ZAMARGU-4260 file (C-alpha; in steps of 0.2 Angstrom, whole numbers, plus 5000, padded with zeros to 4 digits):
<rodrens>
0) 6095/5233/5358 | 6080/5221/5360 | 6063/5228/5356 | 6052/5225/5372 | 6036/5231/5365
5) 6021/5220/5363 | 6013/5219/5346 | 5997/5216/5338 | 5993/5212/5320 | 5981/5223/5309
10) 5970/5207/5308 | 5970/5204/5326 | 5965/5223/5329 | 5951/5221/5317 | 5943/5208/5328
15) 5940/5222/5341 | 5927/5231/5331 | 5911/5229/5342 | 5903/5241/5355 | 5908/5230/5369
20) 5925/5227/5363 | 5931/5242/5354 | 5950/5245/5350 | 5958/5258/5338 | 5976/5262/5334
25) 5983/5280/5334 | 6001/5282/5327 | 6004/5264/5329 | 5999/5263/5348 | 5983/5253/5351
30) 5970/5260/5363 | 5954/5252/5371 | 5940/5264/5369 | 5926/5253/5374 | 5921/5263/5389
35) 5927/5279/5382 | 5915/5278/5368 | 5900/5279/5380 | 5905/5297/5385 | 5915/5302/5369
40) 5910/5321/5366 | 5909/5317/5348 | 5897/5302/5351 | 5900/5283/5349 | 5896/5282/5330
45) 5913/5289/5324 | 5922/5277/5335 | 5911/5262/5330 | 5913/5266/5311 | 5932/5266/5312
50) 5933/5252/5325 | 5948/5240/5324 | 5958/5251/5313 | 5972/5264/5313 | 5963/5281/5314
55) 5977/5293/5316 | 5972/5305/5302 | 5954/5306/5308 | 5960/5309/5326 | 5971/5323/5320
60) 5957/5330/5310 | 5945/5331/5324 | 5955/5334/5340 | 5966/5348/5346 | 5983/5345/5353
65) 5976/5345/5371 | 5966/5328/5367 | 5982/5318/5366 | 5984/5318/5385 | 5968/5308/5387
70) 5975/5293/5377 | 5987/5287/5390 | 5974/5280/5401 | 5967/5270/5386 | 5983/5262/5380
75) 5982/5243/5380 | 6001/5241/5380 | 6001/5235/5362 | 6008/5242/5347 | 6002/5239/5329
80) 6014/5227/5320 | 6021/5233/5303 | 6013/5250/5306 | 6016/5261/5290 | 6011/5278/5285
85) 6007/5282/5267 | 6014/5297/5258 | 5998/5305/5257 | 5995/5304/5276 | 6013/5310/5279
90) 6009/5326/5269 | 5992/5328/5277 | 6000/5327/5295 | 6014/5338/5290 | 6001/5351/5284
95) 5991/5350/5300 | 6007/5353/5310 | 6011/5368/5299 | 5994/5375/5302 | 5995/5372/5321
100) 6012/5381/5321 | 6005/5396/5311 | 5991/5397/5324 | 5977/5395/5310 | 5966/5384/5322
105) 5966/5398/5335 | 5964/5413/5324 | 5945/5415/5322 | 5945/5433/5317 | 5929/5444/5320
110) 5918/5433/5310 | 5908/5427/5324 | 5904/5444/5331 | 5899/5450/5313 | 5888/5435/5311
115) 5880/5437/5327 | 5876/5455/5324 | 5870/5452/5306 | 5858/5438/5312 | 5852/5449/5326
120) 5848/5463/5314 | 5839/5451/5302 | 5828/5443/5316 | 5824/5460/5323 | 5819/5466/5305
125) 5808/5451/5304 | 5799/5454/5320 | 5797/5472/5317 | 5789/5468/5300 | 5777/5456/5307
130) 5772/5465/5323 | 5772/5483/5317 | 5767/5483/5299 | 5750/5478/5291 | 5756/5476/5273
135) 5755/5459/5265 | 5771/5461/5256 | 5780/5467/5271 | 5775/5451/5280 | 5781/5441/5265
140) 5797/5450/5265 | 5799/5447/5284 | 5797/5429/5280 | 5811/5429/5268 | 5822/5439/5280
145) 5818/5425/5294 | 5823/5412/5282 | 5839/5421/5278 | 5843/5423/5296 | 5841/5405/5299
150) 5854/5402/5286 | 5866/5413/5295 | 5862/5406/5312 | 5864/5388/5306 | 5882/5393/5300
155) 5886/5399/5318 | 5879/5383/5325 | 5889/5373/5313 | 5905/5383/5318 | 5902/5381/5337
160) 5899/5362/5334 | 5916/5360/5326 | 5927/5372/5337 | 5925/5384/5351 | 5919/5400/5345
165) 5916/5408/5362 | 5927/5412/5376 | 5924/5396/5386 | 5916/5379/5384 | 5901/5384/5394
170) 5897/5399/5383 | 5901/5389/5368 | 5887/5376/5373 | 5876/5390/5376 | 5879/5397/5358
175) 5875/5379/5352 | 5858/5378/5361 | 5854/5396/5356 | 5858/5395/5338 | 5852/5377/5335
180) 5838/5373/5347 | 5831/5390/5352 | 5832/5400/5335 | 5831/5386/5322 | 5821/5372/5330
185) 5835/5360/5326 | 5843/5351/5340 | 5862/5353/5341 | 5862/5335/5349 | 5854/5328/5333
190) 5866/5339/5322 | 5881/5332/5331 | 5875/5314/5330 | 5872/5314/5311 | 5886/5327/5307
195) 5900/5318/5315 | 5895/5302/5306 | 5894/5311/5290 | 5912/5318/5292 | 5919/5301/5296
200) 5909/5291/5283 | 5909/5304/5269 | 5898/5298/5255 | 5897/5280/5261 | 5879/5275/5255
205) 5876/5264/5270 | 5886/5273/5283 | 5883/5292/5279 | 5866/5298/5285 | 5867/5313/5273
210) 5865/5302/5258 | 5851/5291/5265 | 5835/5300/5259 | 5824/5286/5253 | 5810/5286/5248
215) 5812/5304/5242 | 5829/5304/5235 | 5843/5292/5229 | 5860/5298/5222 | 5865/5280/5216
220) 5856/5265/5209 | 5866/5255/5222 | 5853/5261/5234 | 5840/5251/5224 | 5847/5235/5232
225) 5838/5241/5249 | 5855/5243/5258 | 5855/5242/5277 | 5859/5259/5285 | 5873/5256/5298
230) 5868/5273/5305 | 5850/5271/5308 | 5851/5252/5310 | 5837/5249/5298 | 5835/5244/5280
235) 5833/5258/5267 | 5819/5249/5258 | 5817/5253/5239 | 5799/5248/5236 | 5786/5254/5224
240) 5783/5271/5233 | 5802/5274/5234 | 5803/5270/5215 | 5789/5282/5211 | 5797/5297/5220
245) 5815/5293/5214 | 5809/5292/5196 | 5805/5310/5196 | 5818/5316/5209 | 5827/5327/5197
250) 5810/5337/5194 | 5805/5337/5212 | 5822/5341/5220 | 5820/5359/5223 | 5801/5358/5229
255) 5807/5344/5241 | 5821/5356/5247 | 5808/5369/5251 | 5800/5358/5264 | 5815/5348/5269
260) 5815/5358/5285 | 5800/5348/5291 | 5810/5333/5291 | 5824/5341/5301 | 5811/5345/5314
265) 5804/5327/5314 | 5822/5320/5316 | 5825/5332/5331 | 5809/5325/5340 | 5813/5307/5336
270) 5830/5308/5343 | 5826/5318/5359 | 5811/5307/5363 | 5821/5291/5359 | 5829/5279/5372
275) 5846/5283/5364 | 5859/5292/5375 | 5858/5310/5371 | 5870/5322/5379 | 5861/5337/5388
280) 5844/5330/5383 | 5835/5341/5395 | 5844/5357/5389 | 5841/5352/5371 | 5822/5349/5374
285) 5821/5366/5383 | 5829/5374/5368 | 5817/5366/5356 | 5802/5372/5367 | 5808/5389/5366
290) 5808/5388/5347 | 5791/5381/5347 | 5785/5395/5358 | 5791/5410/5349 | 5789/5404/5331
295) 5770/5399/5332 | 5767/5415/5342 | 5775/5425/5328 | 5766/5417/5315 | 5749/5418/5324
300) 5751/5437/5324 | 5748/5437/5305 | 5729/5442/5301 | 5724/5426/5291 | 5727/5408/5290
305) 5732/5409/5271 | 5745/5423/5276 | 5752/5412/5290 | 5754/5397/5278 | 5762/5408/5265
310) 5774/5415/5278 | 5780/5398/5284 | 5782/5392/5266 | 5792/5408/5261 | 5803/5406/5276
315) 5806/5388/5272 | 5809/5391/5254 | 5822/5404/5257 | 5831/5393/5269 | 5831/5379/5256
320) 5845/5388/5247 | 5856/5381/5261 | 5849/5364/5260 | 5852/5364/5241 | 5870/5370/5245
325) 5873/5355/5256 | 5867/5343/5243 | 5878/5351/5230 | 5894/5348/5240 | 5891/5329/5240
330) 5877/5322/5229 | 5887/5322/5213 | 5903/5317/5221 | 5910/5299/5222 | 5900/5286/5232
335) 5905/5269/5239 | 5897/5255/5249 | 5905/5249/5266 | 5913/5256/5281 | 5925/5270/5281
340) 5944/5265/5282 | 5956/5274/5293 | 5971/5272/5281 | 5963/5282/5266 | 5956/5297/5276
345) 5963/5311/5264 | 5958/5301/5248 | 5940/5298/5254 | 5937/5317/5258 | 5944/5322/5241
350) 5933/5309/5233 | 5917/5313/5242 | 5917/5332/5241 | 5914/5346/5229 | 5918/5364/5232
355) 5908/5379/5226 | 5919/5392/5217 | 5914/5410/5222 | 5921/5427/5225 | 5928/5431/5243
360) 5914/5444/5244 | 5902/5429/5245 | 5910/5419/5259 | 5897/5426/5271 | 5883/5419/5261
365) 5890/5401/5260 | 5897/5402/5278 | 5914/5395/5272 | 5906/5378/5267 | 5909/5382/5249
370) 5926/5376/5254 | 5919/5359/5257 | 5935/5348/5255 | 5945/5360/5265 | 5932/5359/5279
375) 5932/5340/5278 | 5951/5339/5279 | 5952/5352/5293 | 5935/5353/5302 | 5942/5363/5317
380) 5949/5376/5305 | 5939/5393/5308 | 5930/5397/5292 | 5940/5413/5290 | 5955/5403/5286
385) 5948/5391/5274 | 5951/5402/5259 | 5969/5404/5264 | 5973/5385/5264 | 5963/5381/5248
390) 5978/5384/5237 | 5989/5372/5248 | 5976/5359/5247 | 5975/5360/5229 | 5993/5358/5227
395) 5993/5342/5238 | 5979/5335/5228 | 5988/5338/5212 | 6004/5330/5219 | 5995/5314/5223
400) 5984/5314/5208 | 5968/5316/5218 | 5952/5325/5213 | 5950/5343/5218 | 5933/5348/5211
405) 5928/5367/5212 | 5912/5372/5202 | 5902/5387/5201 | 5885/5387/5210 | 5876/5385/5193
410) 5888/5371/5187 | 5886/5362/5204 | 5867/5362/5202 | 5869/5355/5185 | 5880/5341/5191
415) 5868/5337/5205 | 5853/5337/5194 | 5862/5326/5181 | 5866/5313/5195 | 5848/5313/5201
420) 5842/5311/5184 | 5853/5296/5180 | 5847/5287/5196 | 5829/5292/5191 | 5830/5284/5174
425) 5838/5269/5182 | 5824/5268/5194 | 5811/5268/5180 | 5821/5254/5172 | 5824/5244/5188
430) 5813/5230/5182 | 5826/5226/5169 | 5839/5212/5172 | 5853/5215/5184 | 5867/5215/5172
435) 5860/5230/5163 | 5858/5239/5179 | 5876/5236/5184 | 5882/5241/5167 | 5872/5257/5168
440) 5879/5260/5186 | 5896/5258/5180 | 5895/5270/5165 | 5883/5283/5172 | 5887/5286/5190
445) 5901/5294/5199 | 5911/5282/5210
</rodrens>
């Protein structure tokens, strides 16, 4: 029987990789998502980063089965010529199908209720300590409790951003604004913008915003070449100021993490006040105004300016545990330069992530994100199921000879500091000839 399908070659598909001409392939069918990218719930960045490629694995990872029906209206009529699926991708897709059949993406347990109650108790204890007690140490304890509550609230915000934790989409959006904007002061719109880009471009030095921290931090000496950030659309300049800070980053890492929250607040304001399209901008701004009303008022209830400053510093320092954890999951993993590719989704996730080994009794503390690889492979999977699928993921990695790194919290810190120290020493020696730097890079850095 004659094949009446119209075909397009992979090279021809690659030409459609601009914002005004954006095509992708899913399971060998080619779709024009140029207009859809403007209203895509996950933002346009993931689509632009994977433009002109087959993105089947990424699509499966981020979308429920109900999303497939929206593709029909975007079909170009073309099929991808010589479309093939790697053995790794076949196993990954089969695994997703098994999890769907088992209902793992729908079984959320009671973790959301427990987390909401726990965070509410912590916030109430903080307010009581500040408003009803006059003891300095009670106030400092209240600051620590506030920082700890921010950690738990952030996990809820993260969950609600990846899958629906509430009974309806409306309530889920309310949970996002409440947990992100109102309670932590960090816009859920900013989080979605950066976080989706991070997932798609995991550990790409020029595409993943979570590795772009110059002038303060650099995980690889490749950043010394002043790469252009494809996310921020600006050069990541490695100048004398950056060289100074990076040269001591293994020493300043923890102090920087203690005040890293300030940068998140700044990034939130920069996005919400920018000309960029921001979904629910007004709602996000309203939520931020709520935070910057109650938090300064709470701090102002303390008796002295020195106590107020210490309160803020202690709360930020406790929350820095979470910031450190996020760094441990990626800083010491493999890095690369360039755009992500749709045909090695599974491989890139295993390459760019590190799990934190811990007892099941500590799952609440890490918010499920200690299973970083599992989360990256199945971002819609509720955190209560990540431990269940971990052995299956390990077996699949073993089958295809791919890395599965799981370190204790202490070991992960050691790996991260070693990575930062390697780059720091190279920054100090950056005036040396390029061949020496390249040799150092090849021998001493991951990736």
